[in-house]
N, C-alpha and C positions, 0 to 999 in steps of 0.2 A: 489714459484710456485710449484705445484705438477705435477709429471710426469704422462702422460696418453697416451694410445695407440689410442685415438680418434683423427682423423684428425682435426686440428684447422681451424677456418675460415681464409679466406685470410687476411694476414697482422697481424695475431695474433700468439702467441705461444701456444703450447699444454697445455690444462688445464684439471681439474677434476681428479678423482681417487686418493684418499689420500694414496699414496703408500710410499712416502719417502719425504725427505726434498730437493730432487734434484730440479734444476731449469733449464728451457729450454729457449734458446734464438735463435731468427732468426739472422743469421750471413752472412757475405760475400756479394756476388754479389746482392742478393735480397735487402739488405739494401742500398747498394751503388746505385743501379739502381733506387730505389724508391726516393732517395734524388736527383737524376738527372732528375727525371720525366719520367723515362723509365719503360716499362713493363718487369719485370724479367721473363726469360725463365723458371727458376726453383728456388726452395727455399731449403736452407740448414739450418740445426739446430744443435746447440751444447748443450749438456746436461752436466750440472755441478753437481757433487756430487752423481753420480750414478755409477753402476757397470754393467759389461756384463750380469751377472746372473739376475739382476733386469730387464734389458732391455728385455732379453729373456722371463722372467716370464710374462712380459706384452705384449707379442705377437709380438715383433719386431723380424725381421729376420736379423741375422748377415751376412755381405758380406765381404769376404776376411778374412784371418787369421792374418795378420800383424797389421791391424789398427782396432780400435774399432768403426766401422761404421755399422749402422743398418738401415733397411728399415722399414718404418711405415707400419703396417699391412693393413691399409685402403688407405692411400694416396700414398704410395710408395715413399714418400720423404725420404731423407737421414738425419739420426740423428747420430751424432758422439759424443762420450764421449770427454769431455775436455781432451786435452793431450799436452804434451811437446815432442819435438823431438831433438835429438842430433846426429850430423853427426859423423859416425864412419868409413865410407869407401866410395868407389866410387859408383856412380850410384844411381838409384832409391831406391834400397834396402839397401843402406848404412847408415841407420838411426836406432837409438835405440828409442823406443817409450815408454813413461810413461803415463798411463791413470788412475792412482789411484783416488779415490773420492776426494782427497784433492787438485787436480789440479784446479786452479782458472780460471775464465773467462779471466782475464787479461793475464795470462800465456799462455792460448790457443791462444788468439789473437796475442800475441807477435811472435808466430812462423809463422805467415802469411806473404805473400810477400810484399804487399803495404799497406800503411796506409788507403787508400780508401777502401780496402778489409778487414780491421781490425776493423770494426764498428759492434756492436751488438745491437739488440733491444729486450727489454723484453716484457712481456705480456701486459703491460700497454702503450706500445708505446714509452717508455723512451729509449733513445740512450745511449749506453755505448761505449765511444770513448777515450780510454786511450792514443792513439798514434797520435792524431791530424788528423784523417781522414776527418772530416768535414771541417777543415781549408784547407786541401789540395784540397778537392772538390771545395771549393769556389775559391781557387787560381789556379785551373786547373793544379795541379802538381801531377806527378806520383813519389812517394817517398817511399823508402824501410822503413820497420818498424824498423828493427834492423840490426846489423852486421851479424846476422845469415842468412841474405839474400843470402850470397855467398855459403851457404851449399847446395843449390839446383840449379844446373846450368840451369835447365829448365826455371828458372825465367827470364833468359835473353830473351828467346822467348816470355814468357808471357808478360813482360813489353813492348816489341816491339808490340805485338798484341794489348794490351790495348791502346798504343799510336795511333795505326791505328783505332781502334774501336771508340775512343773518340776524334778523330781529329776534328770533327765538333764542339766540345765544346771548342776547343783550348787547350787541355791538352798537356803538354810537360814533358819530363823526367828530373827530377832534376839532377843537375850536380853531386851531391854526389852519386846518384844511378847509373848514367852512369859510374862513376869511378869504382864502384863495378862490373858493367857488364864487363868492360874492364879487371878487375882483374880476373874474372871468365874465360873469354876467354883466357887470357894469361896463366892461370894455366893449360890449357889442359883438364879441366873437361868436356867440351862439347863433347869430344870424348867418354865419358862414358855414354852418354844419349842413352836410348833405342830408336831404329828407329821409332817404332810405336808412341812414345810420341812426338818425333820431328815432325813427319808427322801430328799428330793431331793438334799441335799448328799451323803449317803452313796452314793446311786446314781451321782452324777457322780464321786465319788471311786473307786468300783469300776471306772470306765471308764479310769482313768489307767494309765500303764505300771507304776507302783510303788504299788499300794494299801497295801502294807505300811508305807510312810512315813506315810500318813494315820493308820493305827492307832498307830504309834509316837508321832506328835506329839500325838494325843489322849491317849495314856497319859501322856506327859511332863507335860502340864498338868493331869492329873486328870480330864479330860472323858470318857475312855473308861469309867472307873468310874461316872461320873454317868449316862451315856447308854446304855452297853452293859455293865453289870456282869457279864453272863453271859460276855462275851468277855474282859473284864479279868481275871476270876479264873482264866483258863487260864495266865497267866504265873506261872512258878515251880512249876507242877504237873509232876512227873516222869513219864516214860514209860520202858518197857523199852529199854535202850540197844541191845539186839539188833536191834530193829526201828526204833528212832529214835535214831541216833547223836547227834543234837542234844539229846536228853533232854527239854529244856523244851518243854512243849506249846505255850506261847506263841510260842517261836521257830519251832517246826514250823508253826504257823498263819501266821506272817509269810512263811515260805518258800513255803507252799502258795498263799497269796494271789498272790504275784508269778508263780508258775508258772501259776496260773489266768488271770491277765491276759495272759500270753504265749501260752498255748495257745488261748484264746478270742478273742484280739485285742481285749481290753477289753469283753467282753460282761458287762454289769453283773449280770445274773441268775446267771451261772455263778460270778462272783467272789464275789457276796454269799452264794451257797449254800456256798461254801468257807469264808467267814468264820464261818458257823454250824455247820459240819459236825461239830466235835468238842466242842460245848458240854457234852455229857454227862461229859466228862473233868473238868470243873470241879467236879463234885459227887461224884466218887468218894470213898468213905470213906477217911480217912488210913490206916487199917489195911490197906487193900487195895493201896495204892500200891507200886510203880509200875504195877501191872496196872490195866486198865480194862475188865474183863469186863462186857459189857452196856451200854457207854457209848452205843452207837448208839440203843437204845430209850430210855435215860434222857435223852438229849438232845432227843428230839422235843418234849416239853412245853415245854422252854426255847426251842426254835425257834418254837413257836407263840406263846409269850409275847412274844418280840422282834417277830415279824411283826405281831402284834395291836397292840402298843404303838406301833409305827412306821407302822401302816396300810400295810404292804407290799402291793403288788398280788398278787392271788390266784395268778397263774401263778408268780411268783417265790417265794411262800410254798410252793406245792406242790413246786416243784423243791427248795427248801431242805429240806423235810421228808424227801423221798425220798433226797436225798444223805446226810443225817444218818443215816437208818435203814438204808440199803442199801449204803453205800460199801464196807464190808468184803466183802459178797457179790460185788461186782464184782471186787474184788482176787483173789477165789478162783475166778474163772470157769474157769481152766484145769484146776481140780481137781474140779469138781462133775459130778454125773450130769446127763444130759439133762433129767430131770424137774425138778431143782433150777434149771437154767437157765431152763426155761419158767416156773417159778413166779416167778422174778425179773422176767421180762418182764411177767407178769400183775400183780405188785405195782406195777411202774412204770406200768402201764396204757398202755404204748406202742402197743398195737394201736389204741387210740382216739386217742392223742396221740403220733404218731410223731416229731414235732419235739422232744419232750422227750429222746429217747434220746441224740442227740449232745451235748446240754448236760450230761446226767447223766454221760456217759463222760468229758467234759473235766474236770468237777469231780473225779471219782474219780482221773483221771490226775494232776491237780494235787496231790491229797492224797498220792498214791503218790510223786511226784517231790519233794514238799516236805520232803525229809529230807537231812541233812548228808551230802555225798559221793555222793548218789544222784540228784542233780538231772537228770542226763542218761540215766538208766536207761530202757530201752524199756518200753512198757506193752502187751504183746500181749493182755492181758485185755480191754482196751477194744475192740480190733479184733475179737476173737472174739465178744464179746457182740453187737456190731453184725452180725456174720456170722450168729449164731444168730437174731437178730431177722429178718434178711432171709429166711432159709430158712423160718422160721415164718410170716412175713407173706405169703409167696407162696402159701400154702395158703388157698384161699377156699372158703367153704361151697358156692358155686354150682358148684364144680368136683368136688364129692364126690358119691358115690352115697348119697343120703339117703332112698331109697325106704323107706316104712314108718316113718320116724322123724319125731318132732315134738317141739316144745318143748325141754326140757333135753337130750333125746337128741341133737338136732342140735348143740347146743353141745359136748356131750361127744365126739361124732364128730369135730368140727372140732379140738378140743383134742388128741385122739388122733392125728390126722393131722399136726398141727404137731409133736407129740412125736416121731413117726416121722421127720419131716424133720430135726429137730435131732439125732436119734440117728445119722443118716447122716453127720453132719459130724465132722471131726476138728479139734481145736484147733490153731491155727497159732502157731508161735513159742514153744510151751511147753517 
């Protein structure tokens, strides 16, 4: 096939323009997802037999200096020259890359992580599958392509994420691949991962239907303890059976994660906040177990530590802190006085950040439902908190009689009016 800068039609490779003997293949996730009957979010291409100079001559724009990746001038899709990689040091940049025109498609596919991601398709729709990706798709197996799997520690998180994403199809991690993931963890290579890359994998995992699988897989290979020890230590920590029939805090967390994914339709910020909401229970003194009095405030410094270490975006960090500190107050909404309800809204700062409230409520409901036998229990507390907010938010300073008032007095008058509006409400569903 001939290389061209014209965007190919969906499902085909680039064609026309007799420029060289290079060949272009659709690769990776787009091929895999098509075989699974899924709509691919993006398409990636590999070009065999070309050079950077030829790509640039045909209008492609190179991105980055280390890897031969180019953007199509019209479609914006990524085209990478076929390449091989060899590990030479720690971290993301510890690779030597060879992308001369003689690198074959099979050599390029061999450097990929999983067999299901190492399938290519040519312009005629023919599949190139030298490592058994189709077989593993049929058998629902996540299996590494080669021993080079261990050269990139980020693959531990990627495999866990794929296990979560494809859980509904019944995929499992092959025993040999899990063994390599344990080897990576034990080598200490996870410590050399760039925080932004770790966060990106976690964020994508939080968007899956079963984020609990992501946590389970990481825990099975030891990576959860290495990357998120604050979460890992929750497993085996008992809770009062009266409130948590599942008893184990770690099991509760897994249930709450999946509830959050369902309630929020995969909103990563909500699911991540639930991941961190009970960190304080992991440091409860043994003599106090199974009670966890004050675990909300005890967990906030741990939330801060995780978010700082992973360089989590500020908005996600803020939501996580508030869910950790205030989720029990939301659970008690039907029992509290109007002033207590107003104080909760003020602590959440939702009069300035109204978009935070629905996310907070979803996280709290996920915590409430993440309990054995209580997964379908209704959560009127959340609806009432939002009702309280609506009543209070409708009160505006410009609508009040503020004659003779100034400065703090205006704020106090507004607060009193909001309290009166809340007082007139009656909890629904209590």
